[in-house]
C-alpha positions as CSV (number, residue, x, y, z in Angstrom):
1,M,116.1,107.0,62.3
2,K,119.6,106.2,61.0
3,K,119.6,102.9,63.0
4,I,116.3,101.9,61.3
5,L,117.7,102.7,57.9
6,C,120.8,100.7,58.6
7,L,118.8,97.6,59.8
8,L,116.4,97.7,56.9
9,P,118.7,96.0,54.3
10,L,119.6,93.3,56.8
11,C,115.9,92.6,57.5
12,L,115.2,92.4,53.7
13,F,118.1,90.0,53.2
14,A,116.9,87.8,56.1
15,C,113.4,87.7,54.6
16,L,114.6,86.8,51.2
17,F,116.9,84.1,52.6
18,A,114.0,82.6,54.6
19,A,111.8,82.6,51.5
20,G,114.5,81.0,49.4
21,C,114.9,78.2,51.9
22,G,111.2,77.5,52.1
23,A,110.6,77.6,48.3
24,V,110.3,74.4,46.3
25,G,112.9,74.5,43.6
26,I,112.6,72.8,40.2
27,G,115.0,70.1,41.3
28,T,112.5,68.8,43.9
29,K,109.5,68.5,41.5
30,G,108.4,65.4,39.7
31,I,108.4,66.3,36.0
32,L,105.8,64.2,34.1
33,R,107.2,62.8,30.8
34,G,104.6,60.2,29.9
35,I,101.4,58.4,30.9
36,Y,100.8,54.7,30.5
37,L,97.1,53.7,30.6
38,E,95.5,50.3,30.7
39,R,92.4,48.4,31.7
40,Q,92.7,46.3,34.8
41,N,90.3,44.5,37.2
42,G,87.3,46.1,35.7
43,G,88.8,49.6,36.1
44,Y,91.9,51.5,35.0
45,Q,95.6,51.4,35.8
46,V,97.6,54.5,35.2
47,Q,101.4,54.9,35.6
48,L,102.9,58.3,35.5
49,I,106.4,58.2,34.1
50,C,108.2,61.1,35.8
51,W,111.7,62.5,36.0
52,Q,112.6,63.0,39.6
53,G,115.2,65.8,40.0
54,A,117.6,65.7,42.9
55,P,117.9,69.1,44.6
56,S,120.8,71.2,43.5
57,A,121.9,74.8,44.0
58,D,122.1,75.0,40.2
59,A,119.0,73.7,38.4
60,A,121.1,73.0,35.3
61,D,123.2,70.5,37.4
62,A,120.2,68.7,38.9
63,E,120.4,65.0,38.3
64,Q,117.2,63.3,36.9
65,T,116.1,59.7,37.4
66,A,113.0,57.9,36.1
67,L,110.2,57.4,38.6
68,L,106.9,55.4,38.1
69,V,103.9,56.7,40.0
70,E,101.0,54.2,39.9
71,G,97.3,54.5,40.6
72,Q,94.2,52.5,40.0
73,G,90.5,53.4,40.0
74,A,87.1,52.7,38.6
75,T,87.6,55.7,36.2
76,V,90.6,57.3,34.5
77,R,90.0,60.4,36.7
78,E,90.1,58.3,39.9
79,A,93.2,56.4,38.8
80,L,95.0,59.7,38.1
81,Q,94.0,61.2,41.4
82,N,95.1,58.1,43.3
83,A,98.5,58.2,41.5
84,Q,99.0,61.9,42.3
85,Q,98.0,61.6,45.9
86,S,100.5,58.7,46.4
87,R,103.4,61.2,46.2
88,S,104.1,64.1,48.5
89,E,105.9,66.3,45.9
90,E,104.1,68.3,43.2
91,L,104.0,66.8,39.7
92,F,104.7,69.2,36.8
93,Y,102.6,68.3,33.6
94,G,104.1,71.0,31.3
95,Q,106.6,68.7,29.6
96,N,104.3,65.7,29.1
97,E,104.3,64.6,25.4
98,L,103.5,60.9,25.5
99,L,100.5,58.7,26.2
100,L,101.1,54.9,25.9
101,I,98.0,52.7,25.7
102,G,98.0,49.1,26.9
103,P,96.8,46.2,24.7
104,R,93.5,45.6,26.6
105,L,92.5,49.2,26.5
106,A,93.3,49.4,22.8
107,Q,90.6,46.8,22.3
108,E,88.2,47.8,25.0
109,G,87.0,51.4,24.9
110,L,90.0,53.5,24.1
111,Y,88.0,56.6,23.1
112,E,85.9,56.5,26.3
113,A,89.0,56.2,28.4
114,V,90.8,59.1,26.9
115,E,87.8,61.4,26.9
116,Y,88.7,62.7,30.3
117,L,92.3,63.4,29.3
118,V,91.1,65.3,26.1
119,R,89.0,67.6,28.3
120,Q,91.7,68.2,31.0
121,E,94.6,70.7,30.9
122,T,96.8,67.9,32.3
123,G,96.2,65.9,29.1
124,R,97.8,68.5,26.9
125,P,96.3,68.4,23.4
126,N,99.7,67.9,21.6
127,V,100.5,64.7,23.5
128,T,101.5,61.9,21.1
129,V,99.4,58.7,21.5
130,Y,100.8,55.2,20.8
131,L,99.2,51.7,21.1
132,T,101.7,49.3,22.7
133,D,101.9,45.6,23.5
134,L,102.9,46.4,27.1
135,P,100.7,44.5,29.5
136,A,99.7,45.9,32.9
137,G,102.5,45.7,35.4
138,A,105.3,45.3,32.9
139,L,106.8,48.7,33.5
140,A,106.5,48.3,37.3
141,A,108.3,44.9,37.1
142,Q,111.2,46.5,35.2
143,P,111.5,50.1,36.2
144,E,115.2,50.3,35.3
145,T,114.2,50.1,31.6
146,V,112.0,53.2,31.6
147,D,114.8,55.6,30.7
148,G,115.8,53.5,27.6
149,L,112.1,53.2,26.6
150,L,111.5,56.9,26.7
151,A,114.7,57.6,24.6
152,S,113.6,54.9,22.1
153,V,110.1,56.4,21.7
154,E,111.6,59.8,21.3
155,Q,113.8,58.5,18.4
156,V,110.6,57.0,16.8
157,R,109.1,60.5,17.0
158,K,112.1,62.2,15.5
159,R,112.5,59.7,12.7
160,G,109.1,60.6,11.3
161,G,106.8,57.8,12.7
162,Y,103.1,58.4,12.3
163,H,101.8,60.9,14.8
164,C,98.3,60.8,16.4
165,Y,97.8,63.6,18.9
166,L,95.4,63.5,21.9
167,Y,93.1,66.2,20.5
168,Q,92.4,64.0,17.5
169,L,90.7,61.4,19.8
170,G,88.0,63.9,20.7
171,D,86.2,63.3,17.5
172,A,82.5,62.3,18.0
173,A,82.7,59.8,15.1
174,Q,85.5,58.0,17.0
175,G,87.4,57.1,13.9
176,G,91.1,57.5,13.2
177,L,94.6,56.0,12.8
178,L,96.8,55.1,15.8
179,P,100.4,54.0,15.5
180,N,101.5,50.8,17.1
181,L,104.7,50.3,19.0
182,K,106.3,46.9,19.6
183,V,108.2,47.2,22.9
184,D,111.2,45.2,24.1
185,L,111.6,46.1,27.7
186,K,114.7,43.9,28.1
187,E,116.4,46.1,25.5
188,G,114.6,49.3,26.5
189,A,113.5,49.7,22.9
190,A,110.4,50.5,20.9
191,V,109.9,50.1,17.1
192,P,107.0,51.1,14.9
193,D,104.6,48.2,14.1
194,G,102.1,49.5,11.6
195,L,98.8,51.4,12.2
196,T,95.5,50.4,13.8
197,V,92.4,51.8,12.0
198,Y,89.6,52.7,14.4
199,A,85.9,53.0,13.4
200,Q,83.1,53.8,15.8
201,G,85.6,53.8,18.7
202,R,86.8,50.2,18.1
203,P,89.8,48.8,16.2
204,A,88.6,47.8,12.7
205,H,91.8,46.4,11.1
206,R,95.6,46.8,11.0
207,W,97.7,48.4,8.3
208,D,101.2,47.3,7.4
209,Q,104.4,49.3,6.7
210,N,103.4,50.2,3.1
211,Q,100.0,51.4,4.3
212,L,101.7,53.3,7.1
213,S,104.0,55.1,4.6
214,M,101.0,56.0,2.4
215,A,99.2,57.3,5.5
216,L,102.2,59.5,6.3
217,L,102.0,60.9,2.7
218,L,98.2,61.5,2.7
219,S,98.3,63.2,6.1
220,G,101.2,65.4,5.1
221,Q,103.4,64.2,7.9
222,Q,106.4,63.1,5.9
223,N,107.6,63.6,2.3
224,T,110.4,61.0,2.0
225,L,109.0,57.5,2.2
226,R,110.0,53.9,1.5
227,F,107.7,51.3,-0.1
228,T,108.0,47.7,-1.2
229,A,105.8,46.7,-4.1
230,G,104.9,43.3,-5.4
231,G,104.9,39.9,-3.8
232,P,107.6,37.8,-2.0
233,E,108.9,36.3,-5.2
234,D,109.2,39.5,-7.1
235,T,109.5,42.6,-5.0
236,V,110.5,46.2,-6.0
237,S,111.6,48.5,-3.2
238,F,111.9,52.2,-3.8
239,T,112.0,55.6,-2.1
240,L,109.6,58.4,-2.9
241,H,111.1,61.8,-2.4
242,S,109.3,65.1,-2.3
243,A,106.1,63.1,-2.0
244,R,102.8,65.0,-1.7
245,A,99.1,64.6,-2.5
246,V,97.3,67.3,-4.4
247,Y,93.5,67.4,-3.7
248,C,91.2,68.7,-6.5
249,P,87.5,68.7,-5.8
250,R,85.2,68.7,-8.8
251,Q,81.4,69.0,-9.4
252,Q,80.1,67.1,-12.4
253,G,76.4,66.5,-13.2
254,G,75.3,67.7,-9.7
255,R,77.7,65.2,-8.0
256,L,80.9,66.0,-6.1
257,R,84.0,64.0,-6.7
258,L,87.6,64.4,-5.5
259,E,90.7,63.8,-7.7
260,V,93.9,63.2,-5.8
261,F,97.2,63.4,-7.6
262,L,100.1,61.6,-5.9
263,Q,103.4,63.3,-6.8
264,G,107.1,62.7,-6.1
265,D,110.4,61.5,-7.3
266,I,111.0,57.7,-7.4
267,R,114.6,56.8,-6.5
268,R,116.7,54.0,-5.2
269,V,114.8,51.2,-7.0
270,E,115.9,47.8,-5.8
271,T,114.8,44.3,-6.7
272,R,115.7,40.9,-5.3
273,H,118.7,41.1,-7.7
274,G,119.9,44.3,-6.0
275,A,120.0,48.0,-6.8
276,Q,118.9,48.9,-10.3
277,S,120.9,51.3,-12.5
278,P,119.3,54.7,-13.4
279,L,119.1,53.5,-17.0
280,A,117.0,50.5,-16.0
281,D,114.7,52.4,-13.6
282,E,112.4,53.6,-16.3
283,Q,110.9,50.2,-17.0
284,Y,109.5,50.3,-13.4
285,E,107.9,53.7,-13.7
286,A,104.5,52.7,-15.0
287,F,104.3,49.7,-12.7
288,L,105.1,51.8,-9.6
289,R,102.7,54.5,-10.5
290,T,99.8,52.0,-10.9
291,W,100.9,50.3,-7.7
292,L,100.9,53.5,-5.6
293,A,97.5,54.7,-6.9
294,G,96.1,51.2,-6.2
295,L,97.5,51.3,-2.6
296,A,95.8,54.6,-1.9
297,R,92.6,53.5,-3.5
298,Q,92.5,50.3,-1.5
299,M,93.1,52.2,1.8
300,T,90.4,54.9,1.2
301,S,87.9,52.4,-0.2
302,E,88.3,50.2,2.8
303,T,87.8,53.1,5.3
304,L,85.1,55.0,3.4
305,A,83.1,51.8,3.2
306,E,83.0,51.9,7.0
307,G,81.9,55.6,6.9
308,N,85.3,56.4,8.3
309,D,87.0,59.4,6.7
310,V,90.4,59.0,8.3
311,F,92.1,61.4,5.9
312,L,89.4,64.1,6.1
313,L,88.6,63.9,2.4
314,R,85.2,65.4,2.9
315,S,86.8,68.7,4.0
316,Y,88.0,69.3,0.4
317,L,84.4,68.7,-0.9
318,D,83.0,71.0,1.7
319,N,85.3,73.7,0.7
320,L,83.9,73.5,-2.9
321,N,80.2,73.1,-2.0
322,A,79.3,72.3,1.5
323,A,75.5,72.1,0.8
324,A,76.1,69.6,-2.1
325,A,78.4,67.5,0.1
326,E,75.8,67.4,2.9
327,R,73.1,66.5,0.4
328,Q,75.3,63.7,-1.1
329,A,76.0,62.4,2.4
330,R,72.3,62.2,3.2
331,Q,71.7,60.3,-0.1
332,G,74.4,57.8,0.9
333,T,76.6,58.5,-2.2
334,L,79.3,60.7,-0.6
335,Y,81.5,57.7,0.5
336,Q,81.1,55.5,-2.5
337,Q,84.2,54.1,-4.1
338,D,84.1,56.2,-7.2
339,T,83.8,59.5,-5.3
340,V,87.6,59.6,-4.9
341,L,89.7,59.2,-8.1
342,W,93.4,58.5,-7.6
343,V,96.1,59.4,-10.1
344,C,99.8,58.9,-9.6
345,E,102.2,61.3,-11.3
346,A,105.4,60.2,-9.6
347,R,108.4,60.1,-11.9
348,M,111.7,58.3,-12.1
349,L,114.8,60.3,-11.3
């Protein structure tokens, strides 16, 4: 009995050692950091951008290098499966935060393509989606640039670029705003390049930097924004601090309307003659207020005319009187231009 008790710890140690040798450590797994998706040859091309960890006794010391795992298929599901089956090691999806869309797919059925990802756990709802000008095969031709590209996209995210998340592409109306990235693989860099407005699942038009800044304001994603008003011969650039939109639904004469008040502090006013002194800023206040309200009005009029409520303005009317909002929608008057009234209360500081 004593011999058995003495041997028991040794047996346990041997079992633990064997299990440890056979286990797959974090350093041997491919960690998915992004997905590139594009149309190709009548089907889909997917490239899984992974970090491949080199085995190490200490996971904190494991070295990570970029790895592209490619697959093609008639469907997105088939392309993903082919990519995953091309590697022997397990791919870990828990850290994936990025979906890059190629230029052909951006034009040809984006919503249909990502429908599978929206429904799958591997898609992760909080994945950030970007439209890119990267053609199929570009990443595979220059894999050494992937690390720099990932770092550059992460900087865009941190600097407050417009965010569209994967779950937002599950809307049956298939309308929304997607940010564009202009990619320079030679430099391993990506920079924001405006927004694409989608209606009924297809790109309707592009918005420039001013419209992107207003979209950030109206969606509540950022409260310090830079605008440039006027034409090329007489421009006024300024920063809007503490920016916010206050939504006030009203019911007048049986009809619902929405008043939106743009608020914030106008600072750092600059013209083609240079920065303006605080004493001279006030002469621009009325002009910039009118310009900001006009910009918001133009953007919402353009999208509402398409039946495309990209800023979810109806939700404010529904909160006041959902039955009246539905009745107004059936009558075709919910998305008329005068339904939304814009007032800018920004002030000079």
